Backbone as numpy.savetxt, mean C-alpha at the origin, in Angstrom:
# Nx Ny Nz CAx CAy CAz Cx Cy Cz
-31.31 35.95 6.66 -31.14 34.52 7.11 -30.63 34.72 8.49
-31.16 33.91 9.38 -30.78 33.80 10.74 -29.58 33.02 10.97
-28.86 33.30 12.26 -27.68 32.61 12.38 -27.80 31.15 12.44
-28.86 30.54 12.98 -29.03 29.00 12.85 -29.25 28.66 11.54
-29.70 29.31 10.64 -29.88 28.92 9.24 -28.56 28.93 8.57
-27.71 29.94 8.83 -26.54 30.00 8.24 -25.48 28.87 8.84
-25.51 28.63 9.96 -24.82 27.46 10.43 -25.23 26.08 9.81
-26.54 25.95 9.67 -27.14 24.68 9.06 -26.46 24.57 7.62
-26.65 25.74 6.91 -26.11 25.74 5.51 -24.60 25.40 5.50
-23.91 26.00 6.30 -22.40 25.66 6.45 -22.22 24.13 6.53
-22.85 23.62 7.48 -22.76 22.19 7.92 -23.16 21.30 6.69
-24.19 21.80 5.88 -24.58 21.13 4.73 -23.60 21.11 3.62
-23.04 22.39 3.40 -22.12 22.35 2.48 -20.80 21.67 2.79
-20.35 21.57 4.03 -19.38 20.89 4.53 -19.49 19.34 4.32
-20.80 18.86 4.67 -20.95 17.46 4.38 -21.05 17.09 2.88
-21.55 18.03 2.10 -21.40 17.78 0.65 -20.05 17.74 0.25
-19.17 18.51 0.74 -17.76 18.47 0.22 -17.08 17.13 0.74
-17.44 16.73 1.89 -16.89 15.47 2.41 -17.38 14.30 1.59
-18.64 14.19 1.19 -19.18 13.30 0.34 -18.41 13.24 -0.98
-18.12 14.35 -1.55 -17.60 14.45 -2.84 -16.08 14.05 -2.64
-15.48 14.35 -1.58 -14.08 13.96 -1.34 -13.92 12.49 -1.18
-14.84 11.94 -0.50 -14.77 10.41 -0.36 -15.02 9.74 -1.69
-16.05 10.23 -2.39 -16.30 9.49 -3.78 -15.18 9.77 -4.74
-14.48 10.85 -4.76 -13.33 11.09 -5.55 -12.11 9.93 -5.16
-12.00 9.74 -3.82 -11.05 8.67 -3.58 -11.39 7.44 -3.72
-12.64 6.96 -3.75 -13.06 5.66 -4.07 -12.87 5.45 -5.57
-13.14 6.60 -6.32 -12.78 6.40 -7.89 -11.50 6.15 -8.06
-10.48 7.03 -7.44 -9.20 6.81 -7.49 -8.66 5.43 -7.15
-9.22 4.89 -6.26 -8.87 3.45 -5.59 -9.36 2.47 -6.70
-10.44 2.70 -7.23 -10.99 1.67 -8.30 -9.99 1.72 -9.55
-9.37 2.89 -9.92 -8.34 2.80 -11.12 -7.24 2.14 -10.58
-6.93 2.14 -9.52 -5.63 1.47 -8.84 -5.91 -0.11 -8.87
-7.03 -0.49 -8.46 -7.47 -1.92 -8.68 -7.33 -2.34 -9.98
-7.90 -1.60 -10.99 -7.78 -1.94 -12.36 -6.33 -2.10 -12.90
-5.53 -1.23 -12.45 -3.84 -1.35 -12.76 -3.50 -2.64 -12.33
-3.57 -2.98 -10.94 -3.03 -4.17 -10.40 -3.77 -5.40 -10.93
-5.12 -5.27 -11.19 -5.88 -6.36 -11.61 -5.26 -6.89 -12.92
-5.03 -5.89 -13.90 -4.37 -6.26 -14.96 -3.00 -7.17 -14.94
-2.22 -6.52 -13.95 -1.06 -7.25 -13.73 -1.14 -8.73 -13.01
-2.30 -8.73 -12.20 -2.57 -10.20 -11.55 -3.07 -11.11 -12.71
-3.83 -10.62 -13.75 -4.39 -11.25 -14.77 -3.14 -11.76 -15.48
-2.12 -10.90 -15.85 -0.93 -11.46 -16.60 -0.21 -12.56 -15.98
-0.09 -12.31 -14.55 0.67 -13.39 -13.78 -0.09 -14.67 -13.91
-1.53 -14.74 -13.75 -2.33 -15.95 -13.90 -2.05 -16.66 -15.23
-2.06 -15.87 -16.30 -1.82 -16.33 -17.60 -0.54 -17.05 -17.79
0.46 -16.35 -17.40 1.90 -16.76 -17.60 2.10 -18.08 -16.70
1.46 -17.99 -15.46 1.66 -19.17 -14.68 0.97 -20.44 -15.23
-0.12 -20.39 -15.88 -0.92 -21.35 -16.48 0.07 -22.07 -17.58
0.75 -21.11 -18.19 1.69 -21.55 -19.38 3.06 -22.18 -18.96
3.44 -21.83 -17.84 4.75 -22.17 -17.18 4.72 -22.47 -15.73
3.89 -23.41 -15.29 3.77 -23.63 -13.98 5.03 -24.14 -13.30
5.74 -25.12 -13.94 6.93 -25.63 -13.29 8.07 -24.51 -13.13
8.21 -23.72 -14.18 9.25 -22.69 -14.06 8.93 -21.62 -13.14
7.64 -21.31 -12.96 7.23 -20.29 -12.00 7.38 -20.94 -10.52
7.29 -22.22 -10.45 7.54 -22.71 -9.12 8.99 -22.81 -8.86
9.90 -23.11 -9.88 11.28 -23.02 -9.59 11.82 -21.68 -9.30
11.27 -20.61 -9.98 11.66 -19.21 -9.67 11.33 -18.89 -8.35
10.22 -19.32 -7.89 9.71 -18.80 -6.63 10.44 -19.36 -5.50
11.32 -20.29 -5.74 12.18 -20.87 -4.64 13.31 -19.89 -4.36
13.53 -18.98 -5.21 14.76 -18.16 -5.15 14.24 -16.95 -4.09
12.90 -16.87 -3.83 12.50 -15.72 -2.89 12.57 -16.29 -1.48
12.68 -15.27 -0.64 12.79 -15.56 0.92 11.44 -15.48 1.54
10.81 -16.60 1.66 9.27 -16.71 2.24 9.27 -16.07 3.52
10.41 -16.24 4.45 10.28 -15.57 5.77 10.26 -14.10 5.79
11.12 -13.55 4.86 11.23 -12.08 4.69 9.78 -11.56 4.21
9.22 -12.26 3.29 7.94 -11.83 2.75 6.90 -11.87 3.96
6.94 -12.97 4.72 5.86 -13.09 5.76 6.04 -11.92 6.75
7.36 -11.54 7.09 7.71 -10.54 7.95 7.15 -9.24 7.59
7.35 -8.98 6.23 6.77 -7.75 5.68 5.33 -7.68 5.65
4.62 -8.89 5.47 3.27 -8.99 5.67 2.64 -8.64 7.04
3.29 -9.16 8.03 2.83 -8.75 9.44 3.18 -7.31 9.62
4.23 -6.81 9.04 4.37 -5.32 9.25 3.30 -4.43 8.62
2.95 -4.80 7.41 1.92 -3.99 6.78 0.43 -4.39 7.40
0.30 -5.46 7.80 -0.96 -5.67 8.57 -1.15 -4.90 9.88
0.00 -4.89 10.56 0.12 -3.97 11.83 0.06 -2.53 11.48
0.50 -2.06 10.36 0.40 -0.71 10.05 -1.11 -0.39 9.68
-1.77 -1.39 9.16 -3.29 -1.14 8.99 -4.06 -0.84 10.27
-3.66 -1.69 11.19 -4.20 -1.51 12.53 -3.95 -0.17 13.22
-2.66 0.37 13.10 -2.35 1.62 13.70 -3.00 2.73 12.73
-3.26 2.60 11.50 -3.91 3.51 10.75 -5.31 3.61 11.30
-5.95 2.62 11.55 -7.35 2.48 12.05 -7.47 3.24 13.40
-6.35 2.91 14.31 -6.39 3.44 15.58 -6.18 4.99 15.55
-5.44 5.48 14.47 -5.16 6.93 14.35 -6.41 7.63 14.02
-7.28 6.94 13.08 -8.42 7.66 12.74 -9.48 7.61 13.90
-9.53 6.47 14.53 -10.49 6.31 15.63 -10.06 7.34 16.80
-8.80 7.64 17.10 -8.44 8.63 18.06 -8.76 10.00 17.71
-8.64 10.31 16.49 -8.91 11.78 16.00 -10.48 12.05 16.08
-11.18 10.95 15.81 -12.69 11.07 15.92 -13.11 11.30 17.42
-12.24 10.87 18.33 -12.59 11.15 19.81 -11.96 12.30 20.27
-11.21 12.99 19.43 -10.58 14.31 19.77 -9.14 13.99 20.59
-8.60 12.78 20.33 -7.36 12.36 21.05 -6.19 12.63 20.15
-5.81 13.86 19.94 -4.68 14.27 19.00 -3.46 13.42 19.18
-2.98 13.46 20.48 -1.67 12.87 20.67 -1.76 11.32 20.25
-2.76 10.69 20.62 -2.95 9.20 20.39 -2.90 8.98 18.90
-3.65 9.87 18.25 -3.82 9.87 16.72 -2.48 10.13 16.04
-1.70 11.06 16.53 -0.30 11.27 16.09 0.61 10.10 16.21
0.57 9.58 17.60 1.24 8.34 17.83 1.20 7.25 16.87
-0.06 7.02 16.72 -0.37 5.88 15.78 -0.16 6.03 14.22
-0.35 7.35 13.96 0.16 7.61 12.51 1.42 7.57 12.36
2.21 8.14 13.45 3.67 7.84 13.43 4.18 6.50 13.28
3.49 5.69 13.97 3.80 4.26 13.93 3.48 3.65 12.61
2.46 4.12 11.94 2.20 3.64 10.55 3.25 3.93 9.57
3.63 5.23 9.61 4.86 5.72 8.91 6.11 4.90 9.12
6.39 4.64 10.45 7.54 3.91 10.81 7.50 2.36 10.15
6.36 1.79 10.27 6.30 0.37 9.77 6.41 0.41 8.14
6.01 1.56 7.56 6.18 1.59 6.17 7.50 1.63 5.79
8.48 2.43 6.62 9.75 2.49 6.39 10.47 1.31 6.54
10.16 0.56 7.61 10.79 -0.81 7.82 10.47 -1.65 6.69
9.26 -1.59 6.12 8.91 -2.39 4.97 9.84 -2.21 3.75
9.93 -0.96 3.59 10.89 -0.44 2.53 12.47 -0.82 2.64
12.81 -0.85 3.93 14.11 -1.06 4.27 14.26 -2.69 3.93
13.24 -3.41 4.43 13.32 -4.92 4.01 13.34 -5.27 2.43
12.55 -4.41 1.96 12.39 -4.73 0.51 13.65 -4.39 -0.14
14.33 -3.23 0.31 15.60 -2.79 -0.29 16.72 -3.93 -0.07
16.73 -4.48 1.00 17.74 -5.55 1.31 17.37 -6.80 0.42
16.22 -7.10 0.22 15.73 -8.22 -0.56 16.27 -8.02 -1.98
15.82 -6.76 -2.56 16.26 -6.62 -3.92 17.78 -6.61 -4.15
18.44 -6.03 -3.07 19.94 -5.97 -3.09 20.50 -7.25 -3.18
20.00 -8.26 -2.45 20.40 -9.65 -2.54 20.17 -10.24 -3.87
19.14 -9.94 -4.55 18.77 -10.54 -5.82 19.72 -9.80 -6.94
19.88 -8.60 -6.85 20.98 -7.98 -7.73 22.37 -8.44 -7.62
22.56 -8.79 -6.39 23.98 -9.22 -6.08 24.20 -10.50 -6.76
23.24 -11.21 -6.80 23.30 -12.70 -7.43 22.87 -12.63 -8.88
22.73 -11.51 -9.42 22.34 -11.47 -10.94 21.00 -12.02 -11.28
20.07 -11.90 -10.23 18.87 -12.31 -10.35 17.83 -11.24 -10.72
18.14 -10.64 -11.92 17.24 -9.68 -12.45 17.32 -9.46 -13.97
16.32 -9.07 -14.69 16.29 -9.07 -16.10 17.51 -8.45 -16.80
18.10 -9.17 -17.78 19.05 -8.58 -18.59 20.53 -9.30 -18.33
20.61 -9.87 -17.15 22.01 -10.56 -16.78 22.10 -11.84 -17.60
23.37 -12.21 -17.67 23.65 -13.57 -18.24 22.95 -14.70 -17.63
22.90 -14.69 -16.20 22.25 -15.58 -15.57 20.77 -15.79 -15.79
20.20 -14.50 -15.88 18.69 -14.49 -16.00 18.38 -15.04 -17.56
19.22 -14.70 -18.51 19.13 -14.96 -19.93 19.29 -16.55 -20.06
20.01 -17.10 -19.29 20.21 -18.50 -19.41 19.05 -19.34 -18.90
18.10 -18.73 -18.19 16.90 -19.36 -17.66 15.74 -19.49 -18.64
14.88 -20.30 -18.29 13.67 -20.52 -19.32 12.75 -19.31 -19.30
11.97 -19.20 -20.25 10.97 -18.06 -20.48 10.21 -17.99 -19.19
9.74 -19.14 -18.57 8.78 -18.89 -17.57 9.56 -18.27 -16.22
10.69 -18.74 -16.07 11.41 -17.98 -14.94 11.73 -16.55 -15.17
11.97 -16.30 -16.46 12.38 -14.74 -16.70 10.90 -14.00 -16.63
9.93 -14.53 -17.06 8.61 -13.91 -16.80 8.16 -13.68 -15.36
8.55 -14.73 -14.57 8.23 -14.60 -13.17 9.02 -13.51 -12.56
10.39 -13.38 -12.75 11.02 -12.35 -12.24 10.78 -11.01 -12.85
10.51 -10.90 -14.10 9.93 -9.68 -14.67 8.75 -9.21 -13.99
7.83 -9.99 -13.73 6.53 -9.67 -12.98 6.97 -9.36 -11.59
7.76 -10.07 -11.03 8.10 -9.83 -9.45 8.69 -8.40 -9.40
9.50 -8.06 -10.35 10.19 -6.72 -10.05 9.09 -5.54 -10.44
8.35 -5.80 -11.43 7.24 -4.84 -11.87 6.28 -4.48 -10.85
5.73 -5.65 -10.25 4.64 -5.66 -9.30 5.14 -5.20 -7.89
6.16 -5.91 -7.37 6.62 -5.45 -6.14 7.14 -3.99 -6.12
7.83 -3.66 -7.41 8.35 -2.24 -7.47 7.30 -1.30 -7.59
6.25 -1.48 -8.23 5.07 -0.62 -8.37 4.50 -0.47 -6.96
4.38 -1.61 -6.25 3.79 -1.59 -4.89 4.67 -0.77 -4.02
5.99 -0.90 -4.03 6.92 -0.17 -3.39 6.76 1.39 -3.64
6.45 1.72 -4.90 6.24 3.19 -5.19 4.99 3.69 -4.57
4.01 2.87 -4.46 2.78 3.20 -3.72 2.94 3.23 -2.25
3.85 2.57 -1.77 4.33 2.65 -0.26 4.86 4.02 -0.05
5.81 4.44 -0.92 6.49 5.84 -0.82 5.51 6.88 -0.95
4.60 6.76 -1.85 3.57 7.73 -1.91 2.56 7.79 -0.66
2.30 6.63 -0.18 1.62 6.56 1.09 2.26 7.25 2.29
3.54 7.03 2.19 4.36 7.68 3.32 4.26 9.19 3.22
4.39 9.86 1.90 4.25 11.09 1.77 2.89 11.62 2.23
1.79 10.90 1.85 0.48 11.24 2.16 0.33 11.22 3.64
0.66 10.22 4.42 0.54 10.12 5.73 1.38 11.26 6.52
2.54 11.42 5.94 3.34 12.46 6.59 2.68 13.92 6.52
1.78 14.02 5.37 1.09 15.30 5.18 -0.06 15.30 6.24
-0.67 14.26 6.29 -1.76 14.18 7.37 -1.31 14.51 8.81
-0.09 13.87 9.04 0.51 14.12 10.42 0.82 15.56 10.78
1.33 16.32 9.56 1.60 17.74 9.83 0.18 18.48 10.07
-0.89 18.15 9.44 -2.17 18.89 9.51 -2.72 18.48 10.70
-2.59 17.37 11.24 -3.17 17.03 12.71 -2.49 17.97 13.73
-1.08 18.04 13.53 -0.38 18.92 14.46 -0.99 20.46 14.39
-1.25 20.96 13.26 -1.72 22.19 13.10 -3.28 22.37 13.27
-3.87 21.24 13.92 -5.35 21.12 14.00 -6.14 21.50 12.95
-5.63 21.25 11.68 -6.54 21.45 10.46 -7.37 20.21 10.32
-6.79 18.97 10.92 -7.48 17.76 10.90 -7.81 17.55 12.48
-9.09 17.50 12.68 -9.49 17.32 14.13 -10.80 16.47 14.15
-11.47 16.41 15.35 -12.53 15.49 15.55 -13.76 16.00 14.81
-13.76 17.03 14.25 -14.78 17.76 13.51 -14.60 17.70 12.00
-13.20 17.65 11.59 -12.84 17.56 10.22 -11.70 16.50 10.07
-12.04 15.40 9.58 -11.06 14.19 9.55 -11.22 13.39 8.32
-11.97 13.98 7.23 -12.22 13.29 6.01 -10.87 12.97 5.33
-10.10 13.87 5.27 -8.71 13.62 4.56 -7.92 12.55 5.24
-8.01 12.44 6.53 -7.31 11.40 7.12 -7.94 10.07 6.82
-9.28 10.00 6.86 -10.04 8.87 6.33 -9.62 8.41 5.00
-9.49 9.31 4.18 -9.10 8.96 2.74 -7.50 8.47 2.72
-6.91 9.24 3.47 -5.41 8.61 3.46 -5.42 7.25 4.04
-6.21 6.88 5.05 -6.36 5.47 5.62 -6.85 4.49 4.50
-7.83 4.94 3.65 -8.27 4.16 2.68 -7.11 3.79 1.50
-6.45 4.85 1.32 -5.37 4.52 0.25 -4.37 3.60 1.03
-4.01 3.70 2.27 -3.11 2.92 2.90 -3.62 1.36 3.00
-4.88 1.34 3.46 -5.48 -0.14 3.36 -5.43 -0.81 1.91
-5.60 0.01 0.87 -5.54 -0.56 -0.48 -4.09 -1.00 -0.71
-3.12 -0.36 -0.31 -1.69 -0.66 -0.40 -1.35 -1.99 0.28
-2.00 -2.17 1.44 -1.84 -3.36 2.28 -2.54 -4.55 1.63
-3.69 -4.23 1.06 -4.54 -5.23 0.29 -3.69 -5.83 -0.83
-3.15 -4.97 -1.51 -2.48 -5.33 -2.75 -1.35 -6.32 -2.33
-0.66 -6.00 -1.26 0.50 -6.82 -0.77 -0.05 -8.23 -0.37
-1.11 -8.26 0.36 -1.86 -9.42 0.67 -1.98 -10.60 -0.51
-2.22 -9.92 -1.62 -2.39 -10.79 -2.76 -0.93 -11.03 -3.44
0.00 -10.22 -3.34 1.37 -10.44 -3.97 2.17 -11.34 -3.04
1.90 -11.43 -1.77 2.70 -12.32 -0.96 2.49 -13.78 -1.36
1.16 -14.20 -1.40 1.05 -15.63 -1.72 1.40 -15.94 -3.05
1.07 -15.06 -4.01 1.35 -15.34 -5.46 2.92 -15.53 -5.69
3.73 -14.79 -5.17 5.23 -14.96 -5.32 5.94 -15.58 -4.31
5.49 -15.66 -3.01 6.25 -16.38 -1.99 5.84 -17.60 -1.65
4.31 -17.91 -1.70 3.83 -19.12 -1.08 3.60 -20.16 -2.14
2.79 -19.83 -3.26 2.42 -20.74 -4.29 3.58 -21.39 -4.96
3.59 -22.68 -4.74 4.77 -23.51 -5.30 4.23 -24.55 -6.39
């Protein structure tokens, strides 16, 4: 086998591995969509049966804080795209900078969510309290779904931070570069999914009255 043939075979194997990695990520994202899709369906059913109580419970949420978190996540998606674009051009520092900003935005989102939840807990607005038990079934269902869905989303944010920090480390070590960036792309896909889920959560809980 000539050297050129060996190089061609190596590139072919690498391309095949990249395709397999991307397919694996898309399958994983599909299962995540099924998970949240089921929760969105449950929300729709319960809201149909308790529209007035869902509206009343929604008034307890801070729309401005939800809007701020939405802007934060949308901006983080932009910095994620810029990070991938930079590594494709071989701009390591720019890629690291934008990836670091993405992680920072994610942390700010979690801090905001922590204070939001803390406020609700301080006022006994969570399942199992006397105040919550005194409310109607629809309001209890609303807050039950609110904590489950935003909590699950927050868990995905934490996982995303770990993934992006892992990508940051490998960019620093040049394991991810302009010739090998499929893992960063997959990390970006995961992050965009997390952002997309919030785009649905925000209007359902904070805007629809």
